[in-house]
C-alpha positions in Angstrom: 46.5 156.7 204.1 44.7 156.7 200.6 41.6 158.8 200.2 38.2 157.7 201.7 34.7 158.5 200.3 32.0 159.1 202.5 28.3 158.7 201.3 24.8 159.6 203.0 22.3 157.4 200.9 19.0 158.8 200.4 16.1 157.6 198.1 16.5 160.4 195.8 19.7 162.1 196.7 23.2 160.8 197.9 25.6 163.2 199.8 29.4 162.8 198.9 32.2 163.6 200.9 36.1 162.7 200.7 39.1 162.7 203.0 42.3 164.4 202.4 45.0 162.2 201.4 46.2 161.9 205.1 43.1 160.7 206.3 42.5 163.6 208.8 39.9 165.9 207.4 36.6 165.0 205.6 35.5 167.7 203.1 31.9 167.9 201.8 32.2 167.3 197.8 28.6 167.0 196.0 25.0 166.0 196.2 23.9 163.4 193.4 20.4 163.1 192.4 19.4 160.0 190.8 16.3 158.2 189.7 17.4 154.4 189.3 20.4 152.6 190.9 22.1 151.9 187.7 22.2 156.2 187.6 23.5 156.3 190.9 26.1 153.7 190.2 27.4 155.3 186.9 27.9 158.8 188.8 29.5 157.1 191.7 31.8 155.1 189.3 32.8 158.7 187.8 33.9 159.8 191.2 35.5 156.4 192.1 37.6 156.6 188.8 38.6 160.1 189.7 39.8 159.5 193.3 40.1 156.0 193.6 39.2 155.7 197.3 40.5 152.8 199.5 37.2 152.8 201.6 33.8 153.8 200.9 32.4 154.9 204.2 28.3 154.8 204.0 26.0 156.1 206.7 23.8 153.3 208.4 20.6 155.0 209.6 20.2 152.9 212.7 17.4 153.4 215.3 17.9 155.3 218.5 18.3 151.8 220.1 20.9 151.2 217.8 18.9 148.6 215.8 18.5 148.3 212.1 15.0 149.1 211.1 13.3 149.7 207.8 15.5 152.6 206.7 18.7 150.6 207.3 17.5 147.7 205.5 17.1 149.7 202.5 20.5 151.3 202.7 22.1 147.7 203.2 20.4 146.3 199.9 21.5 149.4 198.0 24.9 149.0 199.3 25.1 145.4 198.5 24.0 146.1 194.9 26.6 149.0 194.7 29.4 147.0 195.8 29.3 144.8 192.6 30.1 147.8 190.7 32.7 149.6 192.8 35.6 147.6 194.0 36.5 149.2 197.2 36.2 148.1 201.0 32.6 149.1 202.2 32.4 150.3 205.6 29.1 150.9 207.5 29.0 153.6 210.0 26.2 154.8 212.4 24.9 158.0 211.0 22.1 158.7 213.8 21.8 162.6 214.1 24.1 163.5 211.3 21.5 164.8 209.0 19.8 166.8 212.1 23.3 168.0 213.0 23.8 169.2 209.3 20.4 170.8 209.1 21.1 172.8 212.5 24.4 173.8 211.0 22.9 175.2 208.0 20.2 176.9 209.8 22.4 178.7 211.9 24.2 179.8 208.6 21.1 181.1 207.7 20.7 179.6 204.6 17.3 179.7 202.5 15.4 176.2 202.5 16.5 175.6 198.7 20.0 176.1 199.5 19.9 173.9 202.9 18.4 171.1 200.5 21.3 171.2 198.2 23.9 171.3 201.0 22.4 169.1 203.7 23.3 165.7 202.3 26.8 166.4 201.3 27.1 167.9 204.8 25.8 164.7 206.5 28.2 162.6 204.3 30.9 165.0 205.7 30.0 164.5 209.2 29.6 160.7 208.8 33.2 160.4 207.1 34.5 162.9 209.7 33.2 160.7 212.6 34.8 157.6 211.0 38.3 159.2 210.6 38.2 160.5 214.1 37.7 157.0 215.3 40.3 155.7 213.5 42.7 158.5 214.9 41.5 158.1 218.4 41.8 154.3 218.1 45.5 154.4 217.1 46.3 156.9 219.6 44.8 154.6 222.3 46.8 151.5 221.0 
């Protein structure tokens, strides 16, 4: 299996995670900060050129009812725009609770608010990607 990239897209920051080459483990990579979507694309392109991921898994912030609200529509618009500059398969993945889960882990680690802010997005991206990888593994084991 090729490397996969996981993204937790925010309005100012993007958490980035990557899988190992076996597609088993996701690891947090970076938190990107950006002001324009062109700036974000430039940063993501650098990562894409280095890793050449087969898929980019993006967290989609659905509502608790599983519906696509305002936040999800913003993410979808940004993903549609980014797709034109990054030639990979894009996968939308339910990200409900991943940021809260990441925040809980960081609080348990007793990190300062400043350190948590820098790690929360990349840890959320790691959780999104790991959940996706686990679902693929579970689906192949059930088949």
